[in-house]
Kinemage of the C-alpha trace (Angstrom):
@kinemage 1
@onewidth
@group {chain A} dominant
@subgroup {mainchain}
@vectorlist {calphas} color= white
{ca met a 1} P -26.304 17.851 23.072
{ca ser a 2} L -29.269 19.898 24.194
{ca leu a 3} L -29.643 23.563 23.281
{ca glu a 4} L -28.903 24.502 26.881
{ca ala a 5} L -25.694 22.437 26.799
{ca asp a 6} L -24.695 24.052 23.482
{ca ile a 7} L -25.216 27.495 25.002
{ca glu a 8} L -23.165 26.633 28.080
{ca ala a 9} L -20.360 25.199 25.903
{ca gly a 10} L -20.342 28.358 23.772
{ca ala a 11} L -20.286 30.537 26.875
{ca ala a 12} L -17.366 28.525 28.272
{ca ala a 13} L -15.470 29.045 24.993
{ca leu a 14} L -15.937 32.788 25.577
{ca gly a 15} L -14.501 32.435 29.091
{ca leu a 16} L -17.932 32.923 30.617
{ca asp a 17} L -19.118 30.702 33.460
{ca leu a 18} L -22.918 30.894 33.413
{ca glu a 19} L -24.685 30.848 36.762
{ca ala a 20} L -27.375 28.319 37.628
{ca gly a 21} L -30.490 28.833 35.514
{ca gln a 22} L -28.930 31.242 33.010
{ca gly a 23} L -28.387 28.601 30.308
{ca glu a 24} L -31.985 27.476 30.738
{ca arg a 25} L -33.238 31.062 30.438
{ca leu a 26} L -31.166 31.687 27.315
{ca ala a 27} L -32.563 28.497 25.746
{ca gly a 28} L -36.075 29.621 26.702
{ca tyr a 29} L -35.424 33.013 25.130
{ca leu a 30} L -34.353 31.402 21.842
{ca ala a 31} L -37.489 29.252 21.904
{ca leu a 32} L -39.606 32.407 22.299
{ca ile a 33} L -37.872 34.054 19.329
{ca glu a 34} L -38.560 30.951 17.227
{ca lys a 35} L -42.215 30.912 18.270
{ca trp a 36} L -42.833 34.617 17.585
{ca asn a 37} L -40.883 34.474 14.323
{ca arg a 38} L -43.593 32.231 12.888
{ca val a 39} L -46.037 35.128 13.060
{ca tyr a 40} L -43.876 38.258 13.257
{ca asn a 41} L -40.652 38.986 11.410
{ca leu a 42} L -38.484 39.539 14.475
{ca thr a 43} L -35.198 38.360 12.963
{ca ala a 44} L -33.985 37.368 9.501
{ca val a 45} L -32.109 34.375 10.942
{ca arg a 46} L -34.496 31.441 11.445
{ca asp a 47} L -32.305 28.334 11.466
{ca pro a 48} L -31.914 27.201 15.138
{ca ala a 49} L -28.168 26.534 14.812
{ca glu a 50} L -27.607 29.938 13.213
{ca met a 51} L -29.766 31.608 15.849
{ca leu a 52} L -27.506 30.114 18.520
{ca thr a 53} L -24.300 31.535 17.008
{ca his a 54} L -25.580 34.724 15.353
{ca his a 55} L -27.855 35.799 18.199
{ca val a 56} L -27.048 34.232 21.571
{ca leu a 57} L -23.299 33.604 21.360
{ca asp a 58} L -22.733 36.871 19.475
{ca ser a 59} L -24.477 38.704 22.324
{ca leu a 60} L -22.769 36.633 25.045
{ca ala a 61} L -19.408 37.812 23.656
{ca val a 62} L -20.244 41.268 25.041
{ca val a 63} L -20.759 40.166 28.667
{ca leu a 64} L -17.128 40.068 29.863
{ca pro a 65} L -16.084 43.319 28.093
{ca leu a 66} L -19.160 45.022 29.554
{ca arg a 67} L -18.410 43.766 33.047
{ca arg a 68} L -14.817 44.997 32.761
{ca gln a 69} L -16.164 48.435 31.879
{ca thr a 70} L -18.798 48.563 34.637
{ca glu a 71} L -16.606 46.739 37.193
{ca gly a 72} L -19.697 44.860 38.335
{ca arg a 73} L -21.523 48.026 39.429
{ca pro a 74} L -25.320 48.169 39.145
{ca val a 75} L -25.765 50.398 36.090
{ca arg a 76} L -28.490 51.382 33.640
{ca leu a 77} L -28.045 50.182 30.056
{ca leu a 78} L -29.988 51.186 26.956
{ca asp a 79} L -30.029 48.819 23.968
{ca val a 80} L -30.848 50.899 20.881
{ca gly a 81} L -32.705 49.365 17.938
{ca ser a 82} L -32.949 46.215 20.019
{ca gly a 83} L -35.109 44.218 17.586
{ca ala a 84} L -35.819 40.890 19.276
{ca gly a 85} L -33.811 42.016 22.317
{ca leu a 86} L -30.260 41.497 21.057
{ca pro a 87} L -28.026 41.958 22.919
{ca gly a 88} L -30.213 43.539 25.639
{ca val a 89} L -32.171 40.483 26.812
{ca val a 90} L -29.042 38.294 26.771
{ca leu a 91} L -27.196 40.905 28.855
{ca gly a 92} L -30.150 41.127 31.217
{ca ile a 93} L -30.119 37.359 31.748
{ca cys a 94} L -26.374 37.168 32.376
{ca cys a 95} L -25.940 40.450 34.291
{ca pro a 96} L -28.783 40.677 36.820
{ca glu a 97} L -27.098 43.708 38.395
{ca ile a 98} L -27.690 45.724 35.203
{ca glu a 99} L -31.039 47.406 34.512
{ca val a 100} L -31.668 47.004 30.774
{ca asp a 101} L -34.083 49.033 28.641
{ca cys a 102} L -34.476 47.747 25.059
{ca val a 103} L -35.867 50.412 22.738
{ca asp a 104} L -37.224 49.771 19.265
{ca ala a 105} L -39.326 51.911 16.938
{ca val a 106} L -41.327 48.825 15.871
{ca ala a 107} L -44.154 48.171 18.342
{ca lys a 108} L -44.298 44.386 17.868
{ca lys a 109} L -40.592 44.063 18.680
{ca ala a 110} L -40.884 46.084 21.889
{ca ala a 111} L -43.969 44.017 22.782
{ca phe a 112} L -42.017 40.798 22.247
{ca ile a 113} L -39.264 41.981 24.597
{ca gln a 114} L -41.847 42.813 27.272
{ca gln a 115} L -43.429 39.384 26.780
{ca ala a 116} L -40.051 37.624 26.944
{ca ala a 117} L -39.047 39.527 30.096
{ca gly a 118} L -42.277 38.417 31.777
{ca ala a 119} L -42.052 34.801 30.612
{ca leu a 120} L -38.408 34.525 31.705
{ca arg a 121} L -39.025 36.427 34.976
{ca leu a 122} L -36.504 39.130 34.148
{ca gly a 123} L -37.319 41.996 36.486
{ca asn a 124} L -34.347 43.985 35.174
{ca val a 125} L -35.380 44.005 31.484
{ca arg a 126} L -37.954 46.279 29.841
{ca gly a 127} L -39.128 46.674 26.248
{ca val a 128} L -39.686 50.298 25.216
{ca his a 129} L -41.574 51.298 22.074
{ca gly a 130} L -40.289 54.585 20.698
{ca arg a 131} L -37.416 56.386 19.087
{ca val a 132} L -34.151 56.738 20.957
{ca glu a 133} L -34.136 60.502 20.321
{ca ser a 134} L -37.150 60.818 22.629
{ca leu a 135} L -35.520 59.080 25.619
{ca ala a 136} L -33.986 61.175 28.375
{ca gly a 137} L -32.150 58.516 30.398
{ca pro a 138} L -29.681 58.926 31.918
{ca tyr a 139} L -28.018 55.640 30.963
{ca asp a 140} L -24.497 54.655 32.028
{ca val a 141} L -24.011 52.511 28.909
{ca ile a 142} L -25.804 52.844 25.564
{ca cys a 143} L -25.249 49.901 23.225
{ca ser a 144} L -26.263 48.928 19.718
{ca arg a 145} L -25.894 45.925 17.431
{ca ala a 146} L -26.223 46.314 13.643
{ca phe a 147} L -28.147 49.546 14.210
{ca ala a 148} L -26.652 52.495 12.318
{ca ser a 149} L -23.396 54.264 11.554
{ca leu a 150} L -21.384 55.255 14.621
{ca ala a 151} L -22.022 58.947 13.917
{ca asp a 152} L -25.796 58.468 13.745
{ca phe a 153} L -25.781 56.165 16.786
{ca val a 154} L -24.068 58.700 19.076
{ca ser a 155} L -25.967 61.638 17.594
{ca trp a 156} L -29.415 60.097 18.058
{ca ser a 157} L -28.751 58.680 21.535
{ca gly a 158} L -26.528 61.420 22.983
{ca gly a 159} L -29.355 63.010 24.963
{ca ala a 160} L -29.819 59.792 26.965
{ca leu a 161} L -26.148 59.238 27.917
{ca ala a 162} L -25.240 59.867 31.550
{ca glu a 163} L -22.362 62.118 32.560
{ca gly a 164} L -19.270 59.938 32.351
{ca gly a 165} L -21.208 57.269 30.434
{ca ala a 166} L -20.040 55.211 27.466
{ca trp a 167} L -21.370 54.101 24.108
{ca leu a 168} L -20.793 50.487 23.057
{ca ala a 169} L -21.274 49.570 19.394
{ca met a 170} L -21.142 45.970 18.147
{ca lys a 171} L -19.612 45.964 14.693
{ca gly a 172} L -18.226 43.529 12.125
{ca lys a 173} L -14.882 44.512 10.643
{ca tyr a 174} L -12.956 47.418 12.177
{ca pro a 175} L -15.058 50.424 11.048
{ca ala a 176} L -12.259 52.851 10.163
{ca asp a 177} L -14.433 55.075 7.964
{ca glu a 178} L -17.183 55.314 10.583
{ca ile a 179} L -14.685 56.164 13.305
{ca ala a 180} L -13.196 58.893 11.103
{ca ala a 181} L -16.695 60.352 10.588
{ca leu a 182} L -17.500 60.678 14.317
{ca pro a 183} L -18.395 64.196 15.488
{ca ala a 184} L -15.700 66.226 17.226
{ca gly a 185} L -17.302 65.843 20.647
{ca val a 186} L -16.984 62.046 20.681
{ca glu a 187} L -13.837 59.933 21.055
{ca val a 188} L -13.125 56.218 20.705
{ca phe a 189} L -11.282 54.960 23.781
{ca his a 190} L -11.127 51.242 22.979
{ca val a 191} L -11.760 48.864 20.083
{ca glu a 192} L -11.930 45.216 21.113
{ca pro a 193} L -11.849 42.345 18.611
{ca leu a 194} L -14.241 39.510 19.403
{ca lys a 195} L -14.073 35.838 18.530
{ca val a 196} L -17.551 34.315 18.545
{ca pro a 197} L -17.591 30.480 18.727
{ca gly a 198} L -18.932 28.974 15.497
{ca leu a 199} L -18.893 32.297 13.666
{ca glu a 200} L -16.247 32.917 11.025
{ca ala a 201} L -17.162 36.563 10.424
{ca glu a 202} L -15.127 39.328 12.049
{ca arg a 203} L -16.598 41.049 15.085
{ca cys a 204} L -15.445 43.953 17.226
{ca leu a 205} L -16.707 46.250 19.958
{ca val a 206} L -16.215 50.000 19.644
{ca trp a 207} L -16.245 51.892 22.947
{ca met a 208} L -16.846 55.651 22.785
{ca arg a 209} L -17.354 58.540 25.188
{ca arg a 210} L -17.757 62.277 25.136
{ca ala a 211} L -14.398 63.882 24.400
{ca val a 212} L -12.776 65.620 27.372
{ca arg a 213} L -12.495 69.290 26.603
């Protein structure tokens, strides 16, 4: 099977029906990561098969939960500590109605995201070099993947969250200790277990919002 076919099969296993051209774009995105990884250390995972499961399918697992939250509305999303654009670029490919800003403090990673967005003709994706604390937003959804503790994530990005917005954190095992350490002004309103095809490790999504006073 081709990489594109593997991606489409993985998406189908997640209940996701990719639109025409999206599988090709996702395969092209992986090829760009591989190419840049030869020169820059974008990701620790370098094996193509592992990149498929650990990067693309792991990020694709967020698409349906995100769409349930946004109800298909055109929203602004901030991907914090995006690295090579995960999950931001994948979400941008699969959710053209969402405007995605991927912020990273490492210049070469933000530059890669800008390059990938141009090469893949993603008008809704932007790479931003900087620290999340300096961004004003407002963003309807702020997400992160393997970025920081939940408390630090909401603290550092809180200034960019829109009124009525939500934080979305991709985590491994259920992070009970991190949830217990959240500041008083933040509440968890949903924790969703994920099953990523080809990945044995536990995954979950933690949805948070400002606590209603």
